[in-house]
C-alpha positions, 0 to 999 in steps of 0.5 A: 311545483316540482319543476320550480323546486328542481330549478331552485335546488339544481344550482346548489347541487351543482356547486356542491358537486363541483366543490367535491370534485375539486377537493378530490383532485386536491387530495390526489395532488397531495398524494402525488406530491408526497413522494417528491423531495423539495429542496430549499436554499438555506443561508450559509455561514462559514465556520469560525477560523480554526485554532492550532491545536496543541501537539499532544503526541508522545515523541518516540523514545530515544533513551536506552531501555532501563532494566525494567523496560528491557524485561518488559520488551522481552516479555512482549515477544510472545505476544507478537502472535495472537489476539494481542499482537497489535497491542504488543506492536504498539508497545514496541513502537512506544519503546522506540528504536532502543527496543530494536535489539529485542525485536531482532531476537524475534527474527529467530523465534519458531513462530513465523507469525512472530517473525513477520510481525517483528519485521513489520514493527521494525518498519513502524519504528524505522529501526535502521539498525536492524537492516543487517538482521533483515538482510540476513533473514531475507537471504536465509533459504530455509525461511518462509518466502512470505517472511523473506520478501517482507524482510527484503522490502523493509530493509530496502525501505530503511537503507537500500544500500545494504540490501544488495546481498539479499537481492543477489541471493534472492534473485537465484532462489528456486521459488519464483515469488522470491525471485520476483521480490528481488526483481521488484525491490531492485528498482529502489537500489541504486547500485551497479551490481543489481543491473546485471542481476536484473538482466539475468532475470529478464530470461526467467522461466516465470513471465511475471518475474521477467516483467518485473525485472524489465520494469526495474531496469527501465526505472533504474536506468531509463534506457530506451530499448527497441519496442517489444511486446513483453506482456505476451512474450515467450521465454525465447523472445525474452532471451533474444531481447535480453541480448540488447540489454547485455550489449548496452550494459557492456558498452556503458557499465564503466561510465554509467551513472544512475539518473535522478529518481523521478518524483511523483507529480503533484496534482494541481 
């Protein structure tokens, strides 16, 4: 009897055990799959063709400032320093180039921050009429180097032809950062008088000044010299190599014409 019962029960027990093992394996597979990411390709619909949005920008002001606007601009000058300086600069941009005479006054104010921000605002306005004042600021030996170099940079960007005097003064300054600014910005000034200034700076005590001068000479003249390792050169090396530039300039300065500036290549 017992053997007969075992024969009847064992097949059912074996099936149940098989089913349980299968369920446990399926659960283990689910746990393993739960850490995976499954990607599906969804249908893509191109966005609708865009419509030209109306131009809602405010054109720069070109009209002379009214007495009220002039008074407002004068009141903005002290705000070029502090928490509201960016707002004040924006207000000057809104007033446009007619506000440049007011910004020129800021170049002689006591705060160097105000003077620096005034120069930056002139750059934003593209106030070409301020270039003579910027050149004077760059030439001023008692001015902070950071303000002087920024004044030269903006003057060169606005009208490089007027920046020669500033480069001449800064190339002889005692501060090497000022001389470096002169050597760097000279590459944008297509005037023969800057070439001998740059050749003189090739022998500068500071290597980074000399390297800027050499690079500017190459960019301006595209004259190919003998190969020299300028990056590891000493002052004595640069003095010897500068003679090659001197000889070339003496032989060609009367007939030299600046080549057309190279334009950056467009990416295809």
